[in-house]
C-alpha positions in Angstrom: -38.4 52.6 -60.6 -41.9 52.4 -59.3 -41.1 51.8 -55.6 -41.6 55.2 -54.2 -40.4 57.0 -51.1 -41.6 60.3 -49.5 -39.6 63.2 -50.7 -39.7 66.9 -50.3 -40.1 68.2 -53.8 -42.1 71.4 -53.5 -45.2 69.4 -52.4 -45.4 67.6 -55.8 -45.4 64.1 -54.5 -43.3 60.9 -54.1 -40.1 60.0 -55.8 -38.6 56.7 -57.1 -35.5 55.9 -59.1 -35.7 58.5 -61.9 -39.5 58.8 -61.7 -41.7 61.1 -59.7 -45.3 60.2 -58.9 -47.8 63.0 -59.6 -51.3 62.8 -58.2 -53.6 64.6 -60.6 -57.4 65.3 -60.5 -57.8 62.4 -63.0 -55.4 59.8 -61.6 -51.7 59.1 -61.3 -49.0 60.3 -63.7 -45.3 59.6 -63.7 -42.4 61.7 -64.9 -39.4 63.8 -63.9 -38.5 67.4 -63.2 -35.1 68.9 -63.5 -33.8 72.3 -62.5 -30.7 74.4 -62.7 -30.3 78.1 -62.1 -32.5 79.8 -64.8 -34.0 76.7 -66.4 -36.6 74.0 -65.5 -37.6 70.9 -67.6 -40.4 68.5 -67.0 -41.7 65.4 -68.7 -44.9 63.7 -67.3 -47.2 61.0 -68.7 -50.3 59.2 -67.5 -50.0 56.5 -70.1 -52.4 58.2 -72.5 -51.3 61.8 -72.6 -47.8 63.2 -72.2 -46.4 66.7 -71.4 -42.8 67.8 -71.9 -41.6 71.4 -71.2 -38.6 73.6 -70.9 -39.1 76.9 -69.1 -36.7 79.8 -68.4 -37.1 80.8 -64.8 -35.6 83.4 -62.5 -32.2 82.4 -61.1 -33.7 82.4 -57.6 -37.2 80.9 -57.8 -39.9 80.5 -55.1 -39.9 76.8 -54.6 -43.4 76.6 -52.9 -45.0 78.8 -55.6 -43.3 77.0 -58.5 -44.4 73.6 -57.0 -48.0 74.7 -56.9 -47.8 76.1 -60.4 -46.3 72.8 -61.7 -49.1 70.8 -60.0 -51.7 73.1 -61.7 -50.0 72.9 -65.1 -49.9 69.1 -65.0 -53.5 68.9 -64.0 -54.6 71.1 -66.8 -52.5 69.3 -69.4 -53.4 65.8 -68.5 -57.0 66.2 -67.1 -58.3 69.0 -69.2 
């Protein structure tokens, strides 16, 4: 699960088997993001803190904008 490959995920990082690697301002975190039309879920942990969300989204979302927003949200939650 921790052997990662490069993946295009809105610029959020690398991906393994079921885990996504997030580079934050304070280190590395691991988790997973899931999306279907109108809904996004995310669970991320750095081993000390954890973040789990469910968000209602527009049916057609801006992938680049939501990727940057996700990165900022994870940084604030885990590094703040």
